[in-house]
Residue frames relative to the residue before (quaternion, step in Angstrom):
aa qw qx qy qz dx dy dz
M 1.0000 0.0000 0.0000 0.0000 0.00 0.00 0.00
S 0.4373 -0.7137 0.4864 0.2506 3.55 -0.86 1.01
G 0.6716 -0.4995 0.3689 0.4042 3.55 -1.31 0.30
N 0.6428 0.5264 -0.3252 0.4517 3.57 1.02 -0.74
D 0.6400 0.5293 -0.3224 0.4542 3.57 1.04 -0.81
K 0.6461 0.5186 -0.3176 0.4613 3.60 1.01 -0.84
K 0.6506 0.5235 -0.3097 0.4548 3.56 0.98 -0.87
A 0.6495 0.5138 -0.3077 0.4684 3.59 1.02 -0.85
E 0.6392 0.5338 -0.3205 0.4514 3.57 1.06 -0.80
K 0.6511 0.5151 -0.3130 0.4613 3.60 1.01 -0.83
Q 0.6510 0.5130 -0.3168 0.4612 3.56 1.01 -0.85
E 0.6232 0.5474 -0.3320 0.4492 3.56 1.08 -0.78
K 0.6617 0.5128 -0.3045 0.4545 3.56 1.02 -0.87
K 0.6775 0.5111 -0.2912 0.4416 3.57 1.10 -0.73
K 0.5294 0.6461 -0.4137 0.3622 3.59 1.18 -0.37
M 0.4130 -0.7064 0.5201 0.2449 3.58 -0.96 0.90
P 0.4679 -0.6735 0.4819 0.3085 3.62 -0.86 0.86
V 0.6808 -0.5115 0.3395 0.3995 3.57 -1.23 0.49
W 0.6664 0.5066 -0.3181 0.4451 3.60 0.89 -0.91
G 0.6245 0.5421 -0.3365 0.4504 3.56 1.15 -0.68
K 0.6402 0.5210 -0.3202 0.4649 3.55 1.03 -0.79
I 0.6410 0.5249 -0.3187 0.4605 3.56 1.00 -0.87
L 0.6566 0.5120 -0.3054 0.4620 3.57 0.96 -0.91
L 0.6486 0.5221 -0.3174 0.4538 3.56 0.96 -0.88
I 0.6496 0.5077 -0.3119 0.4722 3.59 0.94 -0.89
F 0.6370 0.5374 -0.3180 0.4519 3.56 0.99 -0.90
L 0.6734 0.4968 -0.2946 0.4615 3.59 0.91 -0.93
V 0.6368 0.5275 -0.3266 0.4578 3.56 1.01 -0.83
V 0.6511 0.5131 -0.3087 0.4663 3.59 0.98 -0.89
I 0.6578 0.5104 -0.3093 0.4594 3.59 0.93 -0.92
L 0.6724 0.4940 -0.2986 0.4633 3.58 0.90 -0.94
A 0.6376 0.5199 -0.3271 0.4648 3.57 1.03 -0.78
A 0.6471 0.5187 -0.3146 0.4617 3.57 1.02 -0.87
I 0.6493 0.5114 -0.3135 0.4676 3.57 0.96 -0.91
G 0.6527 0.5198 -0.3081 0.4570 3.55 0.97 -0.87
T 0.6466 0.5207 -0.3120 0.4621 3.55 1.02 -0.83
V 0.6632 0.4996 -0.2970 0.4716 3.57 0.93 -0.96
A 0.6623 0.5056 -0.3065 0.4602 3.57 0.93 -0.94
G 0.6573 0.5127 -0.3055 0.4602 3.56 0.99 -0.85
Y 0.6491 0.5079 -0.3143 0.4712 3.57 1.00 -0.83
A 0.6501 0.5180 -0.3149 0.4582 3.58 0.97 -0.90
W 0.6520 0.5178 -0.3103 0.4589 3.58 0.96 -0.91
Y 0.6659 0.4986 -0.2935 0.4711 3.57 0.97 -0.89
T 0.6752 0.5073 -0.3016 0.4425 3.59 0.88 -0.95
V 0.6629 0.4940 -0.3048 0.4729 3.58 0.90 -0.92
G 0.6258 0.5626 -0.3303 0.4275 3.57 1.10 -0.69
R 0.6174 0.5547 -0.3463 0.4373 3.59 1.22 -0.31
I 0.5077 0.6147 -0.4362 0.4174 3.58 1.26 -0.15
T 0.4714 -0.6961 0.4682 0.2722 3.58 -0.82 0.99
Q 0.2879 -0.7415 0.5829 0.1662 3.54 -0.93 0.93
V 0.5616 -0.5909 0.4432 0.3728 3.58 -1.06 0.70
N 0.1681 -0.7898 0.5839 0.0832 3.56 -1.00 0.83
D 0.7643 -0.3755 0.2528 0.4592 3.56 -1.29 -0.05
T 0.6295 0.5323 -0.3341 0.4568 3.57 1.10 -0.73
D 0.6558 0.5179 -0.3070 0.4555 3.56 0.97 -0.91
Q 0.7588 0.3922 -0.1965 0.4815 3.56 1.04 -0.78
T 0.3054 0.7649 -0.5116 0.2449 3.60 1.24 0.27
I 0.2776 -0.7775 0.5472 0.1378 3.55 -0.85 0.99
V 0.3525 -0.7080 0.5740 0.2120 3.57 -0.95 0.93
A 0.4609 -0.6840 0.4881 0.2853 3.58 -0.77 1.00
P 0.5947 -0.6031 0.3901 0.3612 3.62 -0.96 0.82
E 0.6636 0.5042 -0.3235 0.4481 3.60 1.01 -0.71
D 0.6915 0.4519 -0.2765 0.4911 3.60 1.25 -0.27
E 0.3779 0.7343 -0.4929 0.2740 3.59 1.23 0.16
T 0.2258 -0.7814 0.5730 0.1007 3.55 -1.15 0.72
F 0.2648 -0.7336 0.6032 0.1671 3.53 -1.31 0.37
E 0.3297 -0.7667 0.5267 0.1617 3.55 -0.69 1.16
T 0.1051 -0.8457 0.5221 0.0340 3.59 0.12 1.28
D 0.3977 -0.7081 0.5397 0.2218 3.54 -1.26 0.55
D 0.4178 -0.7119 0.5081 0.2460 3.57 -0.84 0.99
E 0.7849 0.1440 -0.0681 0.5989 3.54 1.08 -0.81
L 0.2465 -0.7653 0.5796 0.1327 3.56 -1.02 0.80
S 0.4302 -0.7067 0.5015 0.2529 3.55 -0.95 0.89
A 0.6722 -0.4970 0.3629 0.4117 3.55 -1.30 0.23
E 0.7064 0.4352 -0.2535 0.4973 3.59 1.22 -0.46
A 0.3016 0.8079 -0.4714 0.1846 3.58 1.26 0.28
G 0.4198 -0.7130 0.4715 0.3051 3.59 1.04 -0.63
T 0.7082 -0.4596 0.3399 0.4143 3.54 -1.35 -0.06
E 0.3388 -0.7243 0.5634 0.2078 3.55 -1.08 0.76
F 0.1849 0.7779 -0.5853 0.1347 3.57 -0.79 1.00
P 0.6316 -0.5750 0.3720 0.3634 3.61 -1.22 0.51
P 0.6704 -0.5289 0.3436 0.3910 3.60 -1.19 0.53
E 0.6650 0.5290 -0.3173 0.4211 3.59 0.96 -0.82
A 0.5506 0.6193 -0.3954 0.3961 3.60 1.24 -0.23
V 0.6136 0.5298 -0.3543 0.4662 3.61 1.20 -0.39
Q 0.0923 -0.7991 0.5940 0.0080 3.55 -0.63 1.16
W 0.2288 -0.7920 0.5538 0.1171 3.57 -0.45 1.21
P 0.5319 -0.6258 0.4499 0.3508 3.63 -0.98 0.71
Q 0.3132 -0.7796 0.5210 0.1509 3.56 -0.94 0.93
D 0.7002 0.4751 -0.2612 0.4644 3.59 1.24 -0.27
L 0.2679 0.7643 -0.5410 0.2268 3.59 1.09 0.64
P 0.5192 -0.6479 0.4424 0.3390 3.62 -0.92 0.79
D 0.4956 -0.6763 0.4663 0.2820 3.57 -1.07 0.77
Q 0.5913 0.6011 -0.3714 0.3886 3.59 1.12 -0.60
T 0.2437 -0.7705 0.5737 0.1338 3.57 -0.88 0.94
L 0.5667 -0.5891 0.4617 0.3446 3.52 -1.29 0.50
Q 0.3476 0.7114 -0.5191 0.3219 3.55 -0.07 1.36
N 0.2690 0.7404 -0.5922 0.1695 3.58 -0.75 1.04
K 0.7209 -0.4937 0.2908 0.3898 3.54 -1.30 0.35
D 0.6704 0.5056 -0.3037 0.4502 3.61 1.16 -0.40
L 0.7103 0.4183 -0.2512 0.5074 3.60 1.27 -0.14
V 0.0407 -0.7436 0.6663 0.0370 3.53 -1.11 0.81
N 0.1051 -0.8226 0.5587 0.0126 3.60 -0.57 1.18
I 0.0019 0.7893 -0.6120 0.0508 3.56 -0.65 1.17
M 0.2649 -0.7714 0.5602 0.1449 3.58 -0.79 1.03
L 0.2100 -0.7461 0.6219 0.1116 3.55 -0.85 1.07
I 0.0939 -0.8120 0.5761 -0.0027 3.57 -0.74 1.10
G 0.0341 -0.7694 0.6376 0.0145 3.55 -0.94 0.92
Q 0.0026 0.8008 -0.5988 0.0107 3.57 -0.96 0.81
D 0.4323 -0.6946 0.5207 0.2442 3.52 -1.13 0.73
R 0.1598 0.8107 -0.5396 0.1616 3.56 0.38 1.27
R 0.2950 -0.7511 0.5666 0.1665 3.56 -0.76 1.07
E 0.6725 -0.4950 0.3669 0.4099 3.54 -1.27 0.39
G 0.7974 0.2726 -0.2211 0.4909 3.56 -0.88 0.97
E 0.6058 0.5601 -0.3588 0.4365 3.60 1.25 -0.20
G 0.4746 -0.6404 0.5192 0.3083 3.53 -1.26 0.44
R 0.7707 -0.3231 0.2448 0.4916 3.56 -1.27 -0.33
Q 0.1863 -0.7911 0.5782 0.0722 3.55 -0.90 1.00
R 0.6815 -0.4278 0.3653 0.4681 3.56 -1.30 -0.13
S 0.5045 -0.6604 0.4654 0.3047 3.56 -1.07 0.70
D 0.3140 -0.7704 0.5347 0.1484 3.53 -0.62 1.22
T 0.7853 0.1393 -0.0409 0.6018 3.55 1.17 -0.70
M 0.0309 0.7691 -0.6376 0.0318 3.56 -1.01 0.88
I 0.1013 0.7954 -0.5845 0.1246 3.57 -0.34 1.25
L 0.2562 -0.7610 0.5811 0.1324 3.56 -0.69 1.13
V 0.1623 -0.7719 0.6111 0.0661 3.57 -0.72 1.15
T 0.0752 -0.8132 0.5772 -0.0037 3.57 -0.53 1.20
L 0.1871 -0.7404 0.6370 0.1047 3.56 -0.80 1.08
N 0.0882 -0.8033 0.5888 0.0147 3.57 -0.48 1.22
K 0.2557 -0.8109 0.5113 0.1249 3.56 -0.23 1.30
A 0.5933 0.5941 -0.3646 0.4026 3.59 1.17 -0.49
D 0.8086 0.1967 -0.1118 0.5431 3.61 0.81 -0.94
K 0.4420 -0.7475 0.4152 0.2712 3.58 1.34 0.35
T 0.5029 0.6234 -0.4423 0.4035 3.56 0.83 1.03
I 0.2890 -0.6653 0.6442 0.2427 3.48 -1.42 0.25
K 0.1219 -0.7926 0.5955 0.0485 3.59 -0.82 0.97
L 0.1619 -0.7719 0.6110 0.0677 3.55 -0.88 1.03
T 0.0047 -0.8087 0.5868 -0.0411 3.58 -0.60 1.16
S 0.2315 -0.7787 0.5722 0.1121 3.57 -0.57 1.18
F 0.1677 -0.7307 0.6514 0.1170 3.55 -1.07 0.84
M 0.3928 -0.7592 0.4699 0.2201 3.56 -0.52 1.21
R 0.5600 -0.6668 0.3960 0.2915 3.52 -0.92 1.02
D 0.7114 0.4599 -0.2539 0.4669 3.61 1.12 -0.62
L 0.3271 0.7325 -0.5233 0.2876 3.59 1.21 0.33
Y 0.2741 -0.7375 0.5951 0.1636 3.58 -0.93 0.92
V 0.0694 0.8404 -0.5216 0.1301 3.57 -0.38 1.26
Q 0.5424 -0.5588 0.5074 0.3689 3.51 -1.39 0.12
I 0.0922 -0.7818 0.6159 0.0300 3.57 -0.83 1.02
P 0.4232 -0.7364 0.4598 0.2593 3.63 -0.38 1.20
G 0.8165 0.2202 -0.1928 0.4976 3.57 -0.82 1.07
Y 0.7462 0.3170 -0.1762 0.5582 3.59 1.29 -0.18
S 0.6268 -0.4908 0.4239 0.4318 3.55 -1.32 0.03
D 0.6042 -0.5084 0.4433 0.4242 3.56 -1.24 0.32
N 0.0702 0.8072 -0.5720 0.1274 3.57 -0.89 0.92
R 0.6788 -0.4098 0.3791 0.4771 3.53 -1.32 -0.12
M 0.5809 -0.6235 0.3981 0.3394 3.55 -1.03 0.81
N 0.6488 0.5419 -0.3397 0.4122 3.60 0.98 -0.72
A 0.5569 0.6040 -0.3941 0.4120 3.62 1.25 -0.25
A 0.5570 0.6381 -0.3916 0.3595 3.59 1.11 -0.64
Y 0.6654 0.5085 -0.3191 0.4437 3.59 0.92 -0.84
Q 0.6523 0.5012 -0.3185 0.4710 3.59 1.00 -0.78
F 0.6876 0.5012 -0.2899 0.4382 3.60 0.93 -0.87
G 0.8598 0.0315 0.0503 0.5071 3.59 0.81 -0.97
G 0.5622 -0.6518 0.3825 0.3358 3.59 1.15 0.45
M 0.8189 -0.2674 0.1952 0.4688 3.51 -1.32 -0.42
E 0.6416 0.5508 -0.3327 0.4175 3.56 0.94 -0.85
L 0.6891 0.4623 -0.2873 0.4784 3.60 0.88 -0.90
L 0.6202 0.5355 -0.3496 0.4543 3.60 1.01 -0.74
D 0.6346 0.5244 -0.3254 0.4652 3.60 1.01 -0.79
Q 0.6408 0.5239 -0.3220 0.4596 3.57 1.00 -0.83
V 0.6331 0.5371 -0.3215 0.4553 3.58 1.04 -0.81
V 0.6587 0.5088 -0.3072 0.4613 3.58 0.92 -0.93
E 0.6950 0.4681 -0.2828 0.4669 3.58 0.91 -0.89
K 0.6767 0.5071 -0.3059 0.4375 3.61 0.87 -0.91
N 0.7645 0.3885 -0.2067 0.4709 3.57 0.85 -0.96
F 0.8326 0.2502 -0.0830 0.4871 3.57 0.86 -0.97
G 0.4599 -0.7407 0.4146 0.2607 3.57 1.27 0.13
V 0.5569 0.5822 -0.4050 0.4323 3.60 1.09 0.65
H 0.3251 -0.7368 0.5625 0.1871 3.56 -0.87 0.98
V 0.2206 -0.7636 0.5955 0.1167 3.58 -0.90 0.98
D 0.3312 -0.7830 0.5015 0.1604 3.58 -0.69 1.14
G 0.7989 -0.1279 0.1001 0.5791 3.59 1.14 -0.50
N 0.2893 -0.7612 0.5628 0.1423 3.53 -1.30 0.36
V 0.0565 -0.7655 0.6395 0.0426 3.55 -1.19 0.64
E 0.1914 -0.7543 0.6187 0.1082 3.55 -0.75 1.09
V 0.1682 -0.8019 0.5708 0.0533 3.56 -0.82 1.05
D 0.3683 -0.7256 0.5452 0.2015 3.55 -0.85 1.04
F 0.5295 -0.6657 0.4226 0.3129 3.59 -0.88 0.91
D 0.6144 0.5440 -0.3546 0.4481 3.61 1.04 -0.68
G 0.6484 0.5152 -0.3122 0.4655 3.56 1.01 -0.79
F 0.6028 0.5648 -0.3410 0.4487 3.55 1.09 -0.77
K 0.6625 0.5039 -0.3007 0.4656 3.58 0.93 -0.89
K 0.6907 0.4949 -0.2888 0.4412 3.57 0.84 -0.98
C 0.6318 0.5347 -0.3361 0.4494 3.59 1.02 -0.73
I 0.6488 0.5035 -0.3173 0.4742 3.57 1.01 -0.78
D 0.6442 0.5079 -0.3239 0.4712 3.59 1.01 -0.75
L 0.6201 0.5699 -0.3437 0.4154 3.61 1.04 -0.72
V 0.7287 0.3904 -0.2411 0.5083 3.60 1.06 -0.69
G 0.5928 -0.6158 0.3500 0.3832 3.56 1.27 0.23
G 0.6838 -0.4712 0.2863 0.4779 3.57 1.17 0.52
V 0.3061 -0.7414 0.5683 0.1831 3.57 -1.29 0.27
E 0.4235 -0.7004 0.5219 0.2400 3.53 -1.14 0.72
V 0.0528 0.7984 -0.5905 0.1057 3.55 -0.62 1.21
K 0.3753 -0.7155 0.5446 0.2250 3.57 -1.01 0.83
L 0.1245 -0.8090 0.5739 0.0251 3.56 -0.70 1.16
S 0.3898 -0.6275 0.6035 0.3002 3.51 -1.27 0.47
Q 0.6484 -0.5062 0.3639 0.4369 3.60 -1.19 0.26
A 0.6326 0.5360 -0.3313 0.4503 3.57 1.04 -0.77
E 0.6540 0.5059 -0.3135 0.4670 3.60 1.01 -0.77
A 0.6372 0.5117 -0.3229 0.4774 3.58 1.04 -0.76
D 0.6457 0.5121 -0.3155 0.4704 3.59 0.99 -0.83
Y 0.6234 0.5539 -0.3326 0.4403 3.57 1.04 -0.79
L 0.6781 0.5226 -0.2989 0.4216 3.57 0.85 -0.97
C 0.7927 0.2858 -0.1678 0.5117 3.59 0.90 -0.83
G 0.5154 -0.7056 0.3882 0.2928 3.60 1.27 0.25
R 0.2659 0.8032 -0.5020 0.1791 3.60 1.05 0.63
K 0.7782 0.2329 -0.1371 0.5669 3.60 1.08 -0.63
R 0.3080 -0.7890 0.5118 0.1438 3.55 -0.99 0.80
D 0.4889 0.6747 -0.4381 0.3374 3.60 1.17 0.37
V 0.6977 0.3284 -0.2821 0.5707 3.57 1.27 0.29
I 0.5617 -0.5911 0.4506 0.3633 3.56 -1.26 0.30
Y 0.1594 -0.8071 0.5641 0.0699 3.57 -0.57 1.14
P 0.4737 -0.6953 0.4641 0.2772 3.58 -1.09 0.68
Q 0.7820 0.2418 -0.0904 0.5674 3.59 1.24 -0.07
A 0.5934 -0.5240 0.4519 0.4111 3.52 -1.33 0.05
R 0.7224 -0.4125 0.3249 0.4499 3.56 -1.32 0.15
R 0.1245 -0.7961 0.5907 0.0425 3.59 -0.83 1.03
E 0.1640 -0.8316 0.5241 0.0823 3.58 0.20 1.25
E 0.6156 0.5627 -0.3552 0.4222 3.59 1.11 -0.60
W 0.6730 0.4555 -0.3016 0.4986 3.59 1.26 -0.19
D 0.3493 0.7811 -0.4664 0.2246 3.61 1.21 0.20
Y 0.5495 0.6136 -0.3995 0.4024 3.60 1.22 -0.26
L 0.5461 0.6081 -0.4060 0.4089 3.61 1.23 -0.32
T 0.1071 0.7932 -0.5895 0.1089 3.55 -0.84 0.96
E 0.7276 -0.4077 0.3049 0.4598 3.57 -1.30 0.01
G 0.6607 0.4684 -0.3748 0.4513 3.55 -0.96 0.92
V 0.7178 -0.4194 0.3237 0.4518 3.56 -1.30 -0.27
N 0.0126 -0.7859 0.6167 -0.0443 3.55 -0.83 1.11
T 0.3678 -0.6762 0.5813 0.2636 3.55 -1.22 0.51
L 0.1464 -0.8182 0.5548 0.0370 3.56 -0.45 1.26
N 0.3687 -0.6930 0.5671 0.2496 3.56 -1.04 0.78
G 0.7618 -0.4065 0.2423 0.4424 3.57 -1.27 0.09
E 0.6754 0.4928 -0.3013 0.4585 3.57 0.87 -0.91
Q 0.6619 0.5043 -0.3035 0.4642 3.57 0.95 -0.88
A 0.6615 0.5176 -0.3101 0.4453 3.58 0.92 -0.91
L 0.6551 0.5037 -0.3177 0.4650 3.59 0.99 -0.80
L 0.6465 0.5046 -0.3208 0.4738 3.61 0.93 -0.83
H 0.6434 0.5173 -0.3173 0.4666 3.57 1.01 -0.81
A 0.6841 0.5010 -0.2884 0.4448 3.59 0.90 -0.93
R 0.7353 0.4067 -0.2265 0.4926 3.59 1.12 -0.62
N 0.4220 0.7345 -0.4382 0.3006 3.58 1.31 0.07
R 0.0129 -0.7992 0.6003 -0.0278 3.58 -0.66 1.16
S 0.5865 0.6324 -0.3423 0.3727 3.57 1.28 -0.02
I 0.7093 0.3913 -0.2444 0.5329 3.57 1.25 -0.29
G 0.8115 0.2254 -0.1741 0.5102 3.57 -0.87 0.91
H 0.7710 -0.3694 0.2862 0.4327 3.52 -1.26 -0.58
S 0.6771 -0.5568 0.2934 0.3813 3.55 0.63 1.23
D 0.8642 -0.0912 0.0754 0.4891 3.55 -0.90 -0.99
Y 0.5247 0.6297 -0.4212 0.3883 3.61 1.17 -0.40
E 0.7375 0.3898 -0.2202 0.5056 3.55 0.80 -1.04
R 0.5759 0.5875 -0.3853 0.4181 3.59 1.10 -0.53
T 0.6646 0.4847 -0.3124 0.4752 3.60 0.92 -0.85
E 0.6198 0.5286 -0.3435 0.4674 3.59 1.09 -0.65
R 0.6343 0.5217 -0.3299 0.4655 3.59 1.02 -0.79
Q 0.6312 0.5405 -0.3367 0.4427 3.58 0.96 -0.81
R 0.6825 0.4744 -0.2918 0.4732 3.58 0.90 -0.89
E 0.6186 0.5465 -0.3437 0.4477 3.59 1.04 -0.74
V 0.6658 0.4946 -0.3046 0.4683 3.59 0.95 -0.88
L 0.6431 0.5134 -0.3248 0.4662 3.61 0.98 -0.80
Q 0.6497 0.5072 -0.3145 0.4709 3.57 0.98 -0.82
A 0.6449 0.5184 -0.3166 0.4638 3.57 1.00 -0.83
L 0.6411 0.5133 -0.3195 0.4728 3.59 1.02 -0.79
F 0.6343 0.5285 -0.3227 0.4628 3.58 0.99 -0.82
E 0.6766 0.4913 -0.2945 0.4628 3.59 0.88 -0.94
K 0.6565 0.5057 -0.3120 0.4647 3.58 0.99 -0.82
A 0.6479 0.5239 -0.3176 0.4526 3.59 0.97 -0.84
K 0.6203 0.5599 -0.3428 0.4293 3.60 1.04 -0.80
K 0.7311 0.4229 -0.2237 0.4864 3.59 1.09 -0.76
S 0.5388 0.6539 -0.3909 0.3598 3.58 1.27 -0.17
S 0.5860 -0.5763 0.4460 0.3543 3.54 -1.29 0.42
I 0.6680 -0.4962 0.3687 0.4143 3.56 -1.27 0.37
P 0.6569 0.4977 -0.3376 0.4548 3.68 0.83 -0.80
T 0.6454 0.5154 -0.3262 0.4598 3.60 1.01 -0.76
I 0.6501 0.5118 -0.3143 0.4654 3.57 0.96 -0.86
L 0.6453 0.5138 -0.3199 0.4661 3.58 0.99 -0.83
S 0.6423 0.5084 -0.3163 0.4785 3.58 1.03 -0.79
L 0.6274 0.5456 -0.3238 0.4515 3.56 1.04 -0.83
V 0.6757 0.4759 -0.2840 0.4861 3.57 0.91 -0.93
N 0.6664 0.5299 -0.2985 0.4313 3.56 0.89 -0.99
E 0.6927 0.4461 -0.2638 0.5015 3.59 1.07 -0.76
G 0.6722 0.5574 -0.3029 0.3816 3.55 0.88 -0.97
V 0.6443 0.5499 -0.3360 0.4118 3.58 0.98 -0.80
N 0.5850 0.5961 -0.3700 0.4070 3.59 1.18 -0.42
Y 0.7526 0.3805 -0.1832 0.5052 3.58 1.21 -0.47
M 0.5945 0.5620 -0.3613 0.4474 3.57 1.19 0.49
T 0.0854 -0.7406 0.6628 0.0696 3.52 -1.28 0.60
T 0.0090 0.8305 -0.5541 0.0560 3.58 -0.83 0.93
D 0.3528 -0.6928 0.5794 0.2447 3.54 -1.35 0.30
M 0.5296 0.6347 -0.3936 0.4023 3.58 1.32 0.20
S 0.4828 -0.6488 0.5050 0.3017 3.57 -1.16 0.62
R 0.6667 -0.4764 0.3682 0.4393 3.59 -1.25 0.25
G 0.6558 0.5293 -0.3120 0.4386 3.56 0.93 -0.90
D 0.6499 0.5153 -0.3125 0.4630 3.59 1.00 -0.85
I 0.6586 0.5121 -0.3094 0.4564 3.58 0.95 -0.88
L 0.6785 0.4786 -0.2923 0.4745 3.57 0.87 -0.94
G 0.6039 0.5533 -0.3514 0.4535 3.57 1.13 -0.62
C 0.6554 0.5024 -0.3033 0.4754 3.58 0.99 -0.85
V 0.6453 0.5141 -0.3172 0.4677 3.58 0.98 -0.86
S 0.6496 0.5159 -0.3095 0.4649 3.57 0.96 -0.88
T 0.6361 0.5316 -0.3201 0.4586 3.57 1.00 -0.85
A 0.6653 0.5141 -0.3016 0.4497 3.58 0.91 -0.95
F 0.7015 0.4745 -0.2726 0.4565 3.57 0.97 -0.86
T 0.7487 0.4361 -0.2296 0.4433 3.57 0.92 -0.88
M 0.6473 0.5497 -0.3469 0.3982 3.61 1.08 -0.48
G 0.3886 -0.7524 0.4678 0.2529 3.60 1.24 -0.14
I 0.1134 -0.8518 0.5098 0.0412 3.57 0.52 1.24
S 0.2711 -0.7869 0.5377 0.1351 3.56 -0.75 1.06
Q 0.8025 -0.1272 0.1067 0.5731 3.59 1.02 -0.74
V 0.3504 -0.6887 0.5882 0.2387 3.53 -1.38 0.24
E 0.1429 -0.8015 0.5787 0.0477 3.57 -0.75 1.08
S 0.2488 -0.7974 0.5438 0.0804 3.55 -1.13 0.71
Y 0.0226 0.8000 -0.5963 0.0619 3.57 -0.93 1.00
R 0.1998 -0.7680 0.5962 0.1212 3.56 -1.33 0.22
I 0.1204 -0.7545 0.6412 0.0715 3.54 -1.15 0.79
P 0.5066 -0.2769 -0.8081 0.1168 1.54 -1.49 2.02
Q 0.4722 -0.6514 0.5112 0.3022 3.56 -1.13 0.63
D 0.6856 -0.4609 0.3467 0.4442 3.59 -1.23 0.27
G 0.8185 0.2438 -0.1941 0.4826 3.55 -0.97 0.90
A 0.6903 0.4680 -0.2805 0.4751 3.59 1.27 0.10
Y 0.7208 0.3502 -0.2565 0.5403 3.58 1.09 0.65
T 0.2539 -0.7303 0.6107 0.1711 3.52 -1.37 0.31
P 0.3491 -0.7202 0.5484 0.2422 3.64 -0.70 0.97
A 0.0740 0.8036 -0.5819 0.1007 3.58 -0.93 0.90
V 0.2833 -0.7023 0.6175 0.2125 3.53 -1.36 0.23
I 0.0612 0.7902 -0.6007 0.1045 3.56 -0.59 1.23
R 0.8268 -0.0184 -0.0533 0.5597 3.59 -0.71 1.10
R 0.6404 -0.5409 0.2995 0.4556 3.58 1.05 0.84
M 0.5389 0.5699 -0.4280 0.4490 3.58 1.17 0.57
Q 0.3200 -0.7176 0.5865 0.1964 3.54 -0.89 0.95
V 0.0739 0.8403 -0.5221 0.1262 3.58 -0.28 1.29
L 0.3553 -0.6741 0.5987 0.2466 3.51 -1.45 0.11
V 0.1878 -0.7792 0.5898 0.0985 3.58 -0.55 1.16
P 0.2661 -0.8173 0.4890 0.1482 3.61 -0.36 1.20
D 0.3852 -0.6261 0.6123 0.2911 3.50 -1.31 0.46
L 0.3028 -0.8179 0.4583 0.1712 3.57 -0.06 1.31
D 0.6002 0.5558 -0.3665 0.4433 3.60 1.06 -0.64
K 0.6930 0.4716 -0.2776 0.4694 3.57 0.87 -0.96
C 0.6526 0.5199 -0.3176 0.4505 3.57 0.97 -0.84
R 0.6563 0.5066 -0.3132 0.4632 3.59 0.95 -0.84
S 0.6505 0.5109 -0.3138 0.4662 3.57 0.96 -0.85
Y 0.6355 0.5384 -0.3142 0.4557 3.57 1.02 -0.86
L 0.6771 0.4891 -0.2945 0.4643 3.58 0.92 -0.88
R 0.6574 0.5018 -0.3162 0.4648 3.58 0.95 -0.82
E 0.6550 0.5211 -0.3110 0.4502 3.57 1.00 -0.76
N 0.7974 0.3608 -0.1625 0.4557 3.59 0.89 -0.93
L 0.6941 0.4647 -0.2940 0.4646 3.61 1.06 -0.58
């Protein structure tokens, strides 16, 4: 065999077979797609506002305030001095924290344009439980009377105004024994727009709740003027747009005040979750793209993407809903002219450990 023939034979052996070329092209396309998705996710998450020095400004203890009530309801409870509240001293030091739980606090506040950080109007702990593949939504009522490190005992919603996300996390851990992995503050305008992006959410209304939304009866305080264009709302399942859903979630005038309000908030979040699951990929991308514009967080990009990855890969079976304090685990009271709920911390901690 001549030298040229040997050289041609070697080149023939080095040629990649057709199936190999196809596989290589396929892998390159997949890797490029993964890189594109990862890059888009990294960029999108980076648009979420990070807490800054203004957000984390600490209110000096001597400047702390107490949000007093001008009128007390019939269920206000007994009035007694702050020193009458005796907190248990033998609470276990161990906090509810393990590798199967991711706890993210959702914070909503009624902040007007130009205002600084206000009291937290909404506090919902979102727990991703990888063990039983569930999402758990736990509302902490704004009128909970709690220990706030470095300050006097006060309503729980004051902690966010005094010391931001960090102080609120300390309050949750000190009083209820739950470690918070991160926080996300959600702007109410963004909440409305996200619901409109998915075409509204289906929520079951009582007749009183439907009347409240469109202002049919004047025996309660309405957040708006008469809305005749909403007269189609009635008892039963209704599709609420963003504005309607937000008004419904913030309704404290129908039923048992803040107890039912926190339940409405969780119902709307669950409805949004269910609607998003059924939405098209373009709709979900639009939802994410719009939603990040109205969020503020203390979490890093890596932490956020880790939570998103966990939610997608664990195969969520259901969303469960809870409230702190639960029934039978608090005492209504009036302290410093504040109508508050004094929690039984032992019962609340046991309830959280059992359900989260």
